Each structure stands twice: as structure tokens, then as C-alpha cells.
C-alpha positions, 0 to 999 in steps of 0.5 A: 794252610801255608805250612802244607805247601811244599816249595820246589827249588831248582839249582843249576850248576855244572859243578857237582860240588857247587850243587851240593854246597848250595843244596845244603844251604837252602834245604828245609822241611817245607822245600824240595830241592832239584839239581841239574848239571846242565841247561838241558837237564834243567829244561827237562825238570822245568817241564816236569815240575812247578818250581818256586825259584830257579837258581842258575849258574851263569858260567856253564859249558854249552848253554849258559845261565842267561840263555837258559833264562831267556828260554824259560821266559819264552815258555808259558809254563816257566815264564813266571818262575823267579830266577836268581843268577849265581856268578863269580864275576864282579858287580859290573853294571853291564853284566847286571843289565844283561842278567836282568834283561834275561829275566833275573830278579836277583844275583848271588855273588861267589863266594856265597854269603850264607845268610844272604842266600838263606834269607833271599831263598826264604823270601821267594819261598814265602812269596810262592806259598802265599801265591799258592794260597791266593790261587786256592782262594781265587779258585774257591771264589770262582767255584763259589761264583759258579755255584751261585750262578747255578743256584741263581739259575735254579731259583729263576727256574723255580720262580718261573715254575711257581709263577706258572703254577700260580697262573695255572691256579688262577686260571683253574679257579677262574674256569671252575668258578665259571663252569660250576656257576653255569649249572648252579645258576640253572638249578637256582633259576629252576628252583626259584621259578617253581617256588614262584608257581607254588606261591601263586598256586599255579599247579598247572605248571607242574603237569606231567609233561612239564615235570618231565622237562624239569627233571631232565633239565635238573638231571643235565645240570647235576650231571654237568656238576658231577662231571666237573667234580670228577675231573677235579678229583681225577687230576688230584689222583693223578698228581698224587699217584693214586689213580688206581686201575681195576683191570678185568677181561672184557670185549672192547668192541662191545664197549664201543658199540654201547657208547656209540648208542649212548651218544646217538641222542647227543649227536641227533641234537647236533643234527649229525650222527656217529658211524661205526665203520669197523668193529672187530671183537677185541678181548683184553684186560683193562679197566673198563670204567676208565677206558669208557671214560677215555672213549666218552671224552673222545666222542664228546670232543668229536661232536663238540668240535665236529662242525655238525658233520658225521663222526666215524669210529673204528675198532681194530687190531694193529701190531699187537695193539687194540686200536679205537679211532674217532674221526671228525671233520670239523675245525681241526687242530694246528700242529702247534696245538697238538701237544698243548691239548693234552696239557691241563686246562687247555681247550680248543676255541670254537664257536660251537664248543661247550664249557669244561675245565680243559682236563678231558684229554689230559686225564685221558692220556694219563689213564691210557699211559697207566695202561701202557698205551698211548693216544695219537692225534692226526689233524690239520686246521680246518680238516678235522681230527683223528684220535687213535687210542692204542692199548696193549692186548697183553694182560697186566700180568704179562706186561709186568713180566715183560717189564721185569724181563727188560729191566733184568 
């Protein structure tokens, strides 16, 4: 590495013959010698190059060598350049002191001793080259330190993400075990009760009305299990990018009317009702099953958190978008939670809230985004919430054409 470092040397003398003689003495393959016949010319070179050594003649017209050295020591770029004075004066002590006070590291006395000059210059060149190697090593160490800091930060981030993933996994398993156990326990208890009736020959327990009630209870528990399993499967599909859509043309208003009718019994059981305030016909091309899944989730949440107050539903067009609004007048959602509720396993606490994995809004938002739409929420704590589903009225083919035109 040392052999690749070129050392630049500056020699300053007002006499050209002295410059030529000194240049011939200190030249080498690993050196580049620059000459100046005045202090002013030397300053220009000092500002332009990085020198390993400056050899200055003391006696020069105008600015002498001592004055040039003092200027070099006062400038940030040149203050650390070693300075060797060349003088024809004797070795008087006061003269040497003046030179060292000006920043000299050594003196060369005329007539010049060839071996001494070469030896001293070689020492300074070697020191310069070793310093450059050390500087590069220090820079490499600093880069390595910075890279290690970046890597450490990335590791800490990864650790935090891993810890978060582990917590989410533990929370998920805890929620799943609790939510799955609830319908299973119901089915197990029903089965044990029926086995007990059969063992005792109590066939009266299986009258038509009682059998109907049993079947309805079983159906509710089985549907609850199916819903939990479908939610888990949807999350897996979303994570792996396999949430497929099967768009076809249908009327969104008809879908909403059907859902409102289907939820009427659930609303009645909660001593409330759903009002379909506005329902404009809106023909579009979407995945009907998935959009029904989204709207069913919004209606279910409105009834769940609506504090037994009426729920309003509106279907309308705005700014070229098909919109469905579901408004309740229940517990509401504070501003801090309005983004959190769209994350996985997040649920709004409520004394009336039923169980669930906290995946409904997360899945719904992912489905709507896959359609090129979005879900908006407006709410204040204690004043209910309004969820607005917005879907593009353009067909999937038109959306893809627009996307390609934008990217082009």
C-alpha cells in the first residue's frame, strides 16, 4: 500500500539554478516535485496541492522563508506540512531559534550535503506515506464503525419486529383458543345433554319444538366456528398475496338491500333496527362475495357497538365512486384508535361487544384496497361512528388501462 502513495514535495528558492540542483537531489519515482521562485507562487501551490514536505530558502526578496513559514502555520490546510529551511548563514543559535519559532522542523545548510539532503527528504516522505496509510486505515475503521452502527440499528429493529410478531402470535393464539373454545364448549354441552336424555330414555326432550331450538343453537355455534376459520384463512391469503378476486357486474344497491333484510332478525334481537335511508342503483364490476363480506362486517360492528340504537345505511354515488355508509350512534371511536382498528387482532372494548379475532376490519380494508377503493371512518368517542365504503365505478379492465397509462 505504501508503494502506491505519491508524495508531493515543494521547493522554494528565488534562484532557478538552486531549484534545479535541489530538484535533481530529491527526485524519485514515488515523488512529485513542485518548484516556486517566490513566496507568493509557493502559496498558490500550497492551496492547490497536498505536500509531504516544504523546503524553503530563507533569504528571498520580498517575503522571506521565515515569513512564508509563519503564514503556512496560520492556515488550516498547510499548518501541518513539515518545513525544512535552506540557508547559507552559519549555525548561530539565535538564527536557529528564529527558524524553529517560524515552524521549521530542520535546517539544511549551504553548500548542501547530498547524502544528508536525500536522507532527510526520504525520512519525511516515508513519514508522510505512513501517515496516509494510517489515515486510510482510520477511515476504513470509521466506515466499519458506521456500518456496524447501521447493522446494529437494523438488528435492533428486526429484534423489535420479531418481538412484536411473537407478541402478536401469542395474542392470536390466546384469542383463537378462547374464541374457538366458546362455540365448541356449547356444542359439547349440547351433545352431553342429549346423550344424558337418551341414556335415561327421556324422549320428551326431543319434541319438535325442542329439536328446532337445538338445531338453531348448533347452527349458531357452527357458523361461529366457520367465521373464525374463514377469518384465519383470509389473513393467510392476504399475507401470501393469494387473496383472489372474481369481479362480475352487479347492482350494489340490491346487495345492500338483501343484507339489511338478512340483518333484520339480529337487529330485532338487540332491540333496535336498521334504516335504509338512501339506496341509489349503482351498477359496477366487483367481487360480489367479497364486497358482501365487507358490508356484513360493517353492519355487524354497527349493531355490536351501536348501544341498541338505530343504524342508518345509505347507498349513493359521489365523485365517480360508489359509496355505502353505515352509521351507528353507539360508543364511538377516539381519534387515536381510528387507525388502530384496521390492524390485525384489534378490537374496541365494549360491554356489549361479542367475541371475535379482531380481524374483520383488517380483512375488509385489504379486500377494498384490492378493488382500488378505501374505507373511511368518522367518529367521536361517545357519539357513534360512520364507516364509508368507496369503490371505483370503472370496470377492472378500465382501472388496469388507467394504471398502465399513468405508469407510461
